[in-house]
Structure formats: C-alpha cells, structure tokens
C-alpha positions as CSV (number, residue, x, y, z in Angstrom):
1,G,0.0,0.0,0.0
2,K,3.0,2.3,-0.2
3,P,4.7,3.5,-3.4
4,V,8.3,2.3,-3.5
5,K,10.9,3.6,-6.0
6,V,13.7,1.1,-7.0
7,E,16.9,2.3,-8.7
8,I,18.5,-0.3,-11.0
9,E,22.0,0.1,-12.4
10,T,22.6,-1.7,-15.7
11,R,25.5,-1.9,-18.1
12,R,25.1,-1.1,-21.8
13,Y,27.2,-2.8,-24.4
14,R,28.2,-1.6,-27.8
15,C,29.0,-4.0,-30.6
16,K,32.4,-3.3,-32.0
17,A,31.4,-4.6,-35.4
18,C,28.1,-2.7,-36.1
19,G,28.0,-0.1,-33.3
20,T,24.6,-1.3,-31.9
21,V,24.1,-0.6,-28.2
22,V,22.5,-3.4,-26.2
23,T,21.0,-3.0,-22.7
24,P,20.4,-6.3,-20.9
25,S,16.7,-6.7,-19.9
26,S,15.6,-7.2,-16.3
27,P,13.0,-10.0,-15.8
28,S,11.3,-8.0,-13.0
29,L,10.7,-4.9,-15.1
30,D,7.7,-4.3,-17.5
31,D,8.6,-4.3,-21.2
32,K,6.8,-1.0,-22.0
33,R,7.0,1.1,-18.8
34,V,9.3,2.1,-16.0
35,A,7.6,-0.1,-13.5
36,T,8.0,-3.6,-12.1
37,R,5.9,-6.4,-13.5
38,R,4.5,-6.9,-10.0
39,L,3.3,-3.3,-9.9
40,V,1.6,-3.7,-13.3
41,R,-0.2,-6.9,-12.0
42,Y,-1.3,-5.0,-8.9
43,I,-2.8,-2.2,-11.1
44,Q,-4.5,-4.8,-13.3
45,D,-6.1,-6.4,-10.3
46,R,-7.5,-3.1,-9.1
47,C,-8.1,-1.0,-12.1
48,F,-11.8,-2.0,-12.6
49,G,-12.7,-1.5,-9.0
50,T,-11.5,2.1,-8.4
51,T,-10.8,5.3,-10.2
52,F,-7.6,5.9,-12.2
53,T,-6.9,9.0,-10.2
54,W,-7.0,7.2,-6.8
55,L,-5.0,4.3,-8.1
56,A,-2.3,6.6,-9.6
57,K,-2.0,8.4,-6.3
58,E,-1.8,5.1,-4.4
59,V,1.0,3.6,-6.5
60,G,2.9,6.8,-7.3
61,L,2.6,6.6,-11.1
62,A,1.3,9.2,-13.5
63,L,-2.4,9.1,-14.3
64,N,-1.8,8.4,-18.0
65,T,0.5,5.4,-17.1
66,V,-2.3,3.8,-15.1
67,K,-4.8,4.5,-17.9
68,G,-2.4,2.9,-20.4
69,I,-1.9,-0.2,-18.3
70,T,-5.7,-0.6,-17.9
71,Q,-6.3,-0.2,-21.6
72,D,-3.7,-2.8,-22.5
73,Y,-5.2,-5.1,-19.9
74,A,-8.7,-4.6,-21.2
75,A,-7.5,-5.4,-24.8
76,H,-5.8,-8.5,-23.6
77,L,-9.0,-9.7,-21.8
78,E,-11.1,-9.1,-24.9
79,E,-8.7,-11.2,-27.0
80,Q,-9.2,-14.1,-24.6
81,V,-13.0,-14.1,-24.7
82,V,-15.0,-15.4,-27.7
83,L,-18.7,-14.4,-27.4
84,E,-21.3,-16.3,-29.4
85,T,-23.9,-14.0,-30.9
86,P,-27.1,-14.8,-28.9
87,R,-30.4,-16.1,-30.4
88,L,-32.4,-14.1,-27.9
89,L,-30.9,-10.6,-27.5
90,G,-32.0,-8.1,-24.9
91,L,-31.2,-4.4,-25.6
92,D,-31.5,-1.8,-22.8
93,E,-29.5,1.0,-21.4
94,L,-27.5,1.7,-18.2
95,Y,-26.4,5.2,-17.0
96,I,-22.6,5.4,-16.3
97,L,-21.1,8.7,-15.4
98,G,-24.4,10.4,-16.2
99,K,-24.6,9.1,-19.8
100,P,-26.8,6.3,-21.2
101,R,-24.9,3.3,-22.5
102,A,-26.5,0.6,-24.6
103,V,-26.4,-2.8,-22.9
104,L,-26.8,-6.0,-24.8
105,V,-27.7,-9.2,-22.9
106,N,-27.8,-12.8,-23.9
107,L,-31.3,-13.7,-22.5
108,E,-30.9,-17.4,-22.8
109,M,-27.6,-17.4,-20.9
110,H,-28.7,-14.6,-18.5
111,S,-25.3,-12.9,-19.2
112,M,-23.9,-9.7,-20.5
113,F,-23.1,-9.8,-24.2
114,D,-21.7,-6.3,-24.7
115,I,-21.9,-2.7,-23.5
116,L,-21.6,0.3,-25.9
117,E,-20.4,3.8,-25.3
118,S,-23.7,5.3,-26.5
119,R,-27.3,4.3,-27.5
120,T,-27.7,6.7,-30.4
121,K,-29.0,5.5,-33.7
122,A,-25.7,6.1,-35.5
123,H,-23.7,4.3,-32.8
124,L,-26.0,1.3,-32.7
125,T,-26.1,1.1,-36.6
126,D,-22.3,1.0,-36.8
127,Y,-22.2,-1.7,-34.1
128,F,-24.8,-4.0,-35.7
129,K,-23.2,-3.5,-39.2
130,G,-20.0,-5.1,-37.8
131,L,-21.6,-7.7,-35.5
132,K,-20.4,-11.2,-36.3
133,D,-23.1,-13.8,-37.1
134,K,-25.9,-11.3,-36.5
135,N,-28.3,-13.5,-38.6
136,R,-28.4,-15.9,-35.6
137,I,-30.5,-13.4,-33.7
138,E,-34.1,-14.4,-33.9
139,W,-35.7,-12.2,-31.2
140,V,-34.8,-8.8,-29.7
141,V,-36.4,-7.6,-26.5
142,I,-36.3,-3.8,-26.2
143,D,-38.0,-0.9,-24.4
144,M,-39.9,1.8,-26.2
145,W,-36.8,3.8,-27.2
146,K,-37.5,4.5,-30.9
147,P,-33.9,4.3,-32.2
148,Y,-33.8,0.7,-31.0
149,E,-36.7,-0.3,-33.1
150,L,-35.4,1.6,-36.2
151,V,-31.9,0.1,-36.0
152,I,-33.2,-3.5,-35.4
153,G,-35.6,-3.1,-38.3
154,T,-32.8,-2.2,-40.7
155,Q,-29.9,-4.1,-39.4
156,L,-31.7,-7.3,-38.2
157,P,-34.7,-7.5,-40.6
158,N,-35.3,-11.2,-39.8
159,A,-35.4,-10.7,-36.0
160,R,-38.7,-10.2,-34.3
161,I,-39.1,-7.4,-31.8
162,V,-40.7,-7.8,-28.4
163,I,-41.4,-4.9,-26.0
164,D,-40.2,-6.1,-22.6
165,R,-42.8,-6.8,-19.9
166,F,-41.7,-4.1,-17.5
167,H,-42.4,-1.3,-20.0
168,V,-45.7,-2.8,-21.1
169,V,-46.9,-3.1,-17.6
170,K,-45.6,0.4,-16.8
171,E,-47.4,2.0,-19.7
172,A,-50.6,0.1,-19.0
173,S,-50.5,1.0,-15.3
174,K,-49.9,4.7,-16.3
175,K,-53.0,4.7,-18.5
176,L,-55.1,2.9,-16.0
177,D,-54.2,5.4,-13.2
178,G,-54.7,8.3,-15.6
179,L,-58.2,7.0,-16.2
180,R,-58.9,6.8,-12.5
181,K,-57.8,10.4,-11.9
182,H,-59.9,11.6,-14.8
183,L,-62.9,9.8,-13.5
184,Q,-62.4,11.1,-10.0
185,S,-62.2,14.7,-11.2
186,K,-65.7,14.4,-12.5
187,L,-67.3,12.8,-9.5
188,S,-69.2,14.5,-6.7
189,S,-67.5,14.9,-3.3
190,Q,-69.2,11.8,-1.9
191,D,-68.4,9.6,-4.9
192,R,-64.7,10.8,-4.7
193,I,-64.7,9.6,-1.0
194,N,-66.1,6.3,-2.1
195,L,-63.5,6.0,-4.8
196,K,-60.8,6.9,-2.3
197,K,-57.2,7.3,-3.1
198,H,-55.9,4.0,-1.7
199,L,-58.0,2.2,-4.4
200,R,-55.2,3.1,-6.7
201,W,-53.0,0.3,-5.3
202,S,-55.8,-2.2,-5.5
203,L,-55.9,-1.4,-9.2
204,L,-52.2,-1.4,-9.9
205,R,-51.0,-4.2,-7.6
206,N,-50.0,-7.6,-9.2
207,E,-52.9,-10.1,-8.9
208,H,-50.9,-12.6,-6.9
209,N,-50.0,-9.8,-4.4
210,R,-53.6,-8.6,-3.8
211,T,-55.1,-8.8,-0.3
212,E,-58.7,-9.6,0.6
213,R,-59.3,-5.9,0.9
214,D,-57.9,-5.3,-2.6
215,L,-60.2,-7.9,-4.0
216,E,-63.2,-6.1,-2.3
217,N,-62.0,-2.8,-3.8
218,I,-61.7,-4.3,-7.2
219,E,-65.2,-5.7,-7.0
220,Y,-66.5,-2.3,-5.9
221,I,-64.9,-0.7,-8.9
222,R,-66.3,-3.2,-11.3
223,S,-69.8,-2.8,-9.9
224,N,-69.9,1.0,-9.9
225,Y,-67.5,2.4,-12.5
226,S,-67.8,0.9,-16.0
227,P,-64.9,2.8,-17.6
228,L,-62.5,1.3,-15.1
229,R,-64.2,-2.1,-15.3
C-alpha cells in the first residue's frame, strides 16, 4: 500500500562490429513502462474497482500510465474471450457517469453480451453492421426507445421485436391510473370519497399480491365504474 521507488544500475554494451548498443533486460521490469511487473499486475487487479486518479495516487505513477496499463489489460482480456452471438438478444441502457450506455444481454444465458459507449441510432447502426453472425439473432427484446426499433428493423430484418414486460406493464398502469384520476375529477365529493385514493394500489398491484381488501375494492370498482371495469 506504499509506493516504492527502485533504482537499478545496468551496463550497456556496444557491438564493435556494427556499433549497436544493447541494454540487458531485467526480468522483473515491465517491457513497456518504467515499472515492475509486480506493480503492473497490482494495477490490473484493481483497475476495474477504483478510479484511475485514486490508483495513480496510491502507487505513485502518472495518471496516463495507469490508464495505459488498464487499456492494454482490457484489450488482452477481450482477446481471450470469444462471445457467441445470442439467439435471444436483450437491448436496454445503463447510466454510467451520467450518460446512457446501450447494454446487450444474452437472454438465454442470462449474461452480459456487450456494452456500448452510446445508445444513439448512429452508434447502434455501426455496431450491428459489424456484428459477427448477426443473422443468428431471432428475437430482440427492447424498451420503447424509438432508435432501438429503427436500428433493429434495418440491421436485423429477420429478427422479431418484443417490448419487454416491464415497460408494457408500466405504460398500461400509467394509462389505468390516468383514467382513475380523470374519472375522480368528474365525481361528486361523496363519490370521490367512495373511490378513495388507496384504491389506486388495488388497481395497480399484481394479482398474486392482492389482499382480501384489494379484491373487495376491485369488485366495488367493477360494480360502480364501468370505464375502469
């Protein structure tokens, strides 16, 4: 946990025949940087779990050196992994550093497939143009972000699009609650009391989570308010 500087004295040799200068290598030093291999391994082990600035301060290296080690390590890891293009692809976004990043998931394997810098139409189009074996994709589950639909329609014309359940339920619940509010606004004071606010949760709660009181409320709504029924 403390930065340590090591001074190494080495001899250089010049070839009398061609004049080339040769410096013997040290097995403990990194080939690309003025750092020990042990330090490089330490940075690799921690670079994905903390910030570059904090790691650079801890080990006593320049910030760009830590970034360079991390980038080389990430490239090495990518070379070791061969991802099979999924049959069922999930496409959503995740906010990292305040920006939405497109996230691709293999839904059959319940695993991350890829994560992109952006979710814009241009960025997604470039990605799917270069995606290997993209014809293997049969289904794509997306939310209601329009660029997803447009890109999938052009780049994966044989894949079928499904709106994920969360957003379907969210939009349906939003419409249902909006209808309740609209109906309440036109009722008399006494009817508004009868259709009291906590009925909202009886309407929106999942069926398997409804209590006996919820079921009574639902039956009351069905009997008295045909638009909500």
